[in-house]
C-alpha positions in Angstrom: 113.5 86.0 103.8 117.0 85.2 102.3 115.0 84.3 99.2 113.0 87.3 99.5 116.1 89.4 99.6 118.0 87.7 96.7 115.0 88.3 94.5 114.7 91.9 95.4 118.7 92.2 94.9 118.4 90.8 91.5 115.1 92.1 90.2 115.0 95.7 91.7 118.7 96.4 91.1 119.4 97.5 94.7 122.2 96.3 96.8 121.9 93.3 99.1 122.4 95.3 102.0 119.2 97.5 100.7 117.4 94.4 99.7 117.6 92.9 103.4 115.7 95.7 104.8 113.2 95.7 102.0 112.6 92.4 102.4 111.4 92.9 106.0 109.5 96.2 104.7 111.4 98.6 107.1 112.1 102.4 106.6 115.3 103.8 106.9 114.5 105.6 110.1 112.7 103.0 111.8 115.8 100.3 110.7 118.2 102.5 112.3 116.2 102.7 115.4 116.1 98.8 115.8 119.8 98.5 115.0 120.3 101.0 118.0 117.8 98.8 120.6 119.9 95.7 119.4 123.3 97.1 120.6 122.0 99.7 123.4 123.8 97.7 126.4 126.8 97.3 124.5 129.9 99.5 125.3 131.5 101.3 122.7 129.0 99.7 120.0 128.6 101.5 116.6 126.3 104.2 116.7 124.4 103.7 113.0 122.7 106.8 111.5 120.0 107.2 108.9 122.6 108.8 106.4 125.4 106.2 107.1 123.0 103.2 106.4 121.6 105.0 103.1 125.2 105.3 102.0 126.3 101.7 103.0 123.0 100.9 101.0 124.1 102.6 97.9 127.8 101.8 98.1 129.0 105.1 98.3 130.5 104.0 101.8 131.3 101.1 103.0 131.1 100.1 107.1 133.7 98.9 109.5 133.8 95.1 110.5 132.7 95.9 113.9 129.4 97.5 112.2 129.0 94.7 109.6 128.8 91.9 112.5 125.9 94.2 113.8 124.0 94.5 110.8 124.4 91.1 110.0 123.3 90.0 113.2 120.3 92.4 112.7 119.5 91.1 109.3 120.1 87.5 110.7 122.2 86.6 108.0 126.1 86.2 107.0 128.3 89.1 105.9 128.6 87.6 102.6 124.8 87.9 102.3 125.0 91.7 102.8 127.8 91.5 100.2 130.0 93.1 103.3 132.6 90.2 103.6 135.8 92.1 102.9 135.5 95.0 105.1 138.6 96.6 107.3 138.2 94.6 111.1 138.1 96.4 114.0 138.3 94.7 117.6 136.5 95.8 120.5 132.8 95.3 119.7 131.2 91.7 120.9 127.5 91.3 120.7 125.7 89.5 123.1 126.1 85.8 123.3 122.6 84.9 122.2 121.2 82.4 119.5 121.3 84.2 116.1 117.3 84.1 115.8 117.4 86.1 118.6 118.4 89.1 116.5 115.7 88.3 113.8 113.6 90.8 112.4 110.7 89.1 114.3 112.2 90.3 117.5 111.1 94.0 116.3 107.9 93.1 115.4 108.2 92.1 111.8 107.7 88.3 111.3 110.9 86.1 110.0 109.6 83.3 108.0 113.3 82.2 107.8 113.2 80.8 111.4 110.6 78.6 111.1 111.4 75.0 110.4 110.5 73.3 107.2 107.1 71.8 107.5 106.0 68.4 106.7 103.7 67.7 103.6 100.6 66.7 106.0 101.3 70.3 108.1 101.4 72.6 105.6 98.0 73.7 106.0 98.6 74.4 109.8 101.8 76.4 109.0 100.2 78.6 106.5 97.7 79.4 109.0 100.4 80.1 111.5 102.4 81.9 109.2 99.2 84.3 108.6 98.7 85.1 112.1 101.8 86.1 112.8 101.4 88.7 109.8 97.9 89.9 111.2 99.8 90.4 115.2 102.5 92.5 113.4 99.7 94.3 111.0 97.8 95.0 114.5 100.9 96.2 116.4 100.6 99.8 115.4 100.7 102.0 118.0 98.5 104.8 116.5 94.4 104.7 116.9 92.3 106.7 114.8 91.4 108.6 117.8 95.4 109.7 118.1 95.4 110.4 114.4 92.5 112.7 114.8 93.5 114.4 117.5 97.0 115.1 115.4 95.1 116.5 112.8 93.2 118.6 114.7 96.2 120.1 116.4 97.7 120.4 113.1 94.8 122.5 111.7 94.9 124.8 115.0 98.4 125.6 114.7 98.1 126.5 110.9 95.3 128.5 111.7 97.2 130.3 114.9 99.9 130.8 112.5 98.3 133.3 110.4 98.3 135.7 113.3 100.6 134.7 115.9 104.1 136.1 116.1 106.8 133.5 114.7 108.8 133.5 117.8 105.9 132.5 119.7 104.7 129.9 117.0 108.1 128.2 116.9 107.6 126.7 120.1 104.4 125.1 119.6 105.0 123.9 116.3 108.5 122.2 117.6 106.3 120.4 120.7 103.8 119.4 118.2 106.4 118.1 115.9 108.3 116.1 118.6 104.6 114.1 119.4 104.3 113.4 115.4 107.8 111.9 115.5 107.3 109.8 118.6 104.7 108.3 116.9 106.3 108.0 113.1 109.4 106.1 114.9 107.3 103.0 115.9 105.7 100.6 113.5 102.5 101.9 111.4 100.5 101.0 109.0 100.8 102.3 105.5 98.0 104.4 105.5 99.1 105.8 109.2 102.4 106.3 108.4 101.7 108.4 105.2 99.8 111.0 107.2 102.5 111.3 109.9 104.9 112.0 106.5 101.9 114.6 105.7 101.7 116.2 108.9 105.6 116.5 109.3 106.0 118.3 106.2 103.2 120.7 107.1 104.8 121.4 110.6 108.5 121.5 108.9 107.0 124.0 106.6 105.2 126.1 109.0 108.7 126.0 111.2 110.9 127.0 108.0 108.4 130.1 107.1 108.6 131.3 110.8 112.5 130.9 110.8 112.6 132.8 107.6 110.5 135.7 108.9 112.7 135.9 111.9 115.7 136.1 110.0 117.5 132.9 110.7 118.0 131.8 106.8 120.4 129.0 107.3 117.9 126.9 109.5 115.0 128.0 107.5 116.8 126.6 104.7 117.6 123.5 106.2 114.0 123.0 107.3 112.5 123.9 104.1 114.7 120.8 102.9 113.2 118.2 105.5 109.7 119.3 104.8 110.3 118.5 100.7 112.0 115.0 102.1 108.8 114.7 104.3 106.4 115.6 101.6 108.1 113.2 98.7 107.9 110.4 101.5 104.0 110.8 101.8 103.4 110.8 97.9 101.0 113.3 98.2 101.2 115.7 95.1 99.2 118.4 96.0 101.8 118.7 99.5 104.6 117.9 97.2 103.8 121.0 95.4 102.7 123.3 98.2 105.8 122.7 100.1 107.9 123.7 97.1 105.8 127.1 96.4 106.4 127.9 100.2 110.0 127.1 99.9 110.0 129.8 97.2 109.4 132.7 99.5 112.7 132.5 101.1 114.9 133.3 97.7 112.0 135.8 97.0 112.9 137.9 99.7 116.5 137.1 100.2 117.8 135.9 96.8 118.8 134.3 94.9 115.6 135.4 93.0 115.9 132.9 90.1 115.6 130.0 92.8 112.3 131.5 93.6 111.1 131.2 90.1 112.5 127.6 89.9 110.9 126.6 92.6 107.9 128.0 91.7 107.8 126.2 88.3 108.8 123.1 89.8 105.7 123.4 92.1 103.5 124.3 89.0 104.7 120.9 87.1 104.0 118.7 90.1 100.6 120.1 90.3 99.6 120.6 86.8 97.4 117.4 86.8 95.1 119.3 89.8 94.5 122.6 88.1 91.8 123.7 89.8 93.7 123.1 93.2 94.8 125.8 95.5 98.4 125.0 95.2 98.7 125.0 91.5 96.9 128.8 91.8 99.3 129.8 94.3 102.5 128.1 92.7 101.5 130.5 89.7 100.9 133.8 91.2 104.3 133.2 93.4 105.9 132.5 90.1 104.3 136.0 88.7 105.3 137.7 91.5 109.3 136.2 91.4 109.4 136.9 87.9 108.2 140.6 88.3 110.7 141.4 91.3 113.5 139.8 88.7 112.7 142.1 86.3 111.3 140.0 83.8 108.1 142.5 82.5 106.8 139.9 79.6 107.5 136.6 81.4 105.9 138.2 84.8 103.0 139.8 82.8 102.2 136.5 80.8 102.5 134.2 84.3 100.2 137.2 86.1 97.7 136.1 83.5 97.7 132.6 83.7 97.5 132.7 87.7 94.7 134.9 87.2 92.9 131.8 85.2 94.1 129.4 87.8 92.7 131.3 90.6 89.0 131.5 88.6 89.3 128.0 88.0 90.2 127.2 91.7 87.4 129.5 93.1 89.2 130.6 95.8 89.6 129.0 99.4 87.1 129.9 102.1 89.7 128.4 105.0 91.6 130.6 107.3 94.6 128.5 107.7 98.4 128.9 106.6 97.7 126.5 104.0 94.7 127.9 102.3 94.8 130.3 99.3 91.8 133.0 99.5 91.3 135.5 97.6 92.9 138.2 100.1 96.1 136.1 99.7 95.9 136.0 95.5 95.6 139.7 95.6 98.7 140.1 97.7 100.7 138.0 95.3 98.6 140.2 92.5 99.7 143.5 94.7 103.5 142.6 94.5 103.6 141.6 90.9 102.1 144.9 89.8 104.0 146.7 92.5 107.4 145.4 91.3 106.4 146.0 87.5 105.8 149.6 88.4 101.6 149.4 87.0 100.9 151.6 90.2 97.6 152.4 89.3 96.3 149.0 88.8 98.4 148.4 92.3 96.5 150.5 94.4 93.1 149.2 93.1 94.2 145.7 94.2 95.8 146.7 97.6 92.5 148.6 98.8 90.5 145.6 97.4 93.0 143.0 99.3 92.7 145.1 102.5 88.8 145.2 102.9 89.4 141.6 102.6 91.8 141.5 105.7 89.6 144.1 107.6 91.3 143.9 111.2 92.8 140.8 110.9 96.4 141.3 112.4 99.8 139.6 111.2 102.5 140.6 108.4 100.4 140.2 105.4 98.1 143.4 106.1 101.3 145.6 106.9 102.7 144.1 103.6 100.0 145.4 101.4 100.3 149.0 103.1 104.4 149.1 102.5 103.9 148.3 98.8 101.3 151.2 99.0 104.0 153.0 100.0 106.5 151.8 97.3 103.6 152.9 94.7 103.7 156.1 96.3 107.4 156.3 95.8 107.6 155.0 92.4 105.2 157.8 91.1 107.8 160.4 93.4 105.6 161.2 96.3 108.2 160.9 98.6 106.5 162.3 101.7 103.4 160.0 101.5 105.4 157.2 100.8 107.8 157.4 103.7 104.7 158.6 105.9 102.4 155.6 105.4 105.2 153.2 105.7 106.4 154.7 109.0 102.9 154.3 110.2 102.3 151.1 108.9 105.6 150.0 110.6 104.9 151.8 114.0 101.1 150.6 114.5 102.5 146.9 114.0 102.7 144.7 116.9 106.3 144.9 117.8 106.7 141.2 117.8 105.6 140.9 113.9 108.5 143.4 113.0 110.2 140.9 111.9 113.4 141.4 109.1 110.7 140.7 106.1 108.9 143.6 107.4 112.1 146.0 107.7 113.5 145.0 104.3 110.3 145.7 102.7 110.0 149.2 104.8 113.7 149.8 103.4 112.7 149.2 100.0 110.6 152.4 100.3 113.4 154.2 100.7 115.5 152.4 98.0 112.8 153.3 95.3 113.0 156.7 95.8 115.0 159.0 93.2 118.8 158.9 94.5 118.6 162.4 95.6 115.8 162.5 97.9 117.1 159.2 99.5 118.9 161.4 102.0 116.0 164.0 102.6 114.0 164.4 105.9 111.1 162.3 105.2 113.5 159.2 104.1 115.8 159.9 107.3 112.6 159.7 109.4 111.4 156.7 108.2 114.9 154.7 108.4 115.0 156.4 112.0 111.7 154.7 112.8 113.0 151.5 111.2 115.8 151.5 113.6 114.0 151.8 116.8 113.9 149.4 119.1 110.9 147.2 119.7 108.0 149.3 121.7 109.3 152.6 121.2 107.8 155.2 119.0 
């Protein structure tokens, strides 16, 4: 194992500390969990985190001597093998008095080839077979069965379907429970294919959690959850999912600013998914970019992006799925409506809004309300303040109170903001603002 780590250090240009971890096939998360188990019964033992280990491995920070002892014991090597033999000494931490091999990686499910004594020439075949059996046992030690993974897949799909019409506050508890179950499995050693799938599921659940927090107006937490979703998607290596998470993350700056960040995220998503131009994500990213550019006021760019989005959606052909990660025609029309409304193309926007609402039919949720509020904005742009405020007020009152999130409130206020300044203080505008300020459940 020491020779493998040395080769990784030399040929891959990574630190000796990171090379020891990579030599054993451990992720940062799994390594940290196993290090914590090693010192679980030691009073005052250093508490290693994933971020700390990452910083130590990249040389940005150096651990204290007490922590170096723990790392050396875990990797069954000397501090010099980790290039950490000159760190500051801190007394008070004493590891259990066990033979050094007790700390080797094999204890945690990773076969440590270094602990086996050199074999005689005549027993080389026996050693080859023994090592292979050890590796097989490690590979078979995964805790997730195919049945469990199928069950979690079904649960995530169900959650993404329910998310479309379920109030965000209610969905948060369900998503967090589901994510806890996925993380319990991800913390243990799994096969590469299972670990990839768990990262994909983590990214999907984190994205829905971030979106729910955004709808509830908790912007700081939403931004953090989107960042976690991107990390999980990147860890999975799934190109479609990496692009989708970024396109979805663009919704936060689209509604709350800065709008340029929304444009950049959409363009990044388009670039990542460029090799799959017939995918749902590529069409979604293009439509979201067009809407963001229109809100930014970049008319020529928005119109060009809208034409590209139309071609991308035509090549994609629409999606018959009903979950939150699908991109059916009604959602494409929602983004097209937002683009045309922001550009002031009210006549075209009304046609699109009617087509989209016909496809939504009696579906609940935020999207149909946003379409009606965009229709009200079109009335306001066409100097029909009474019709605009009446439609916006009716839409707001007919919504389930649990769906009246800050996004809906801000969109309703935009109806007043679009009106000419002298009319914003008129009766119709005042009544609409009073409706928006009503406590939930009041009419």
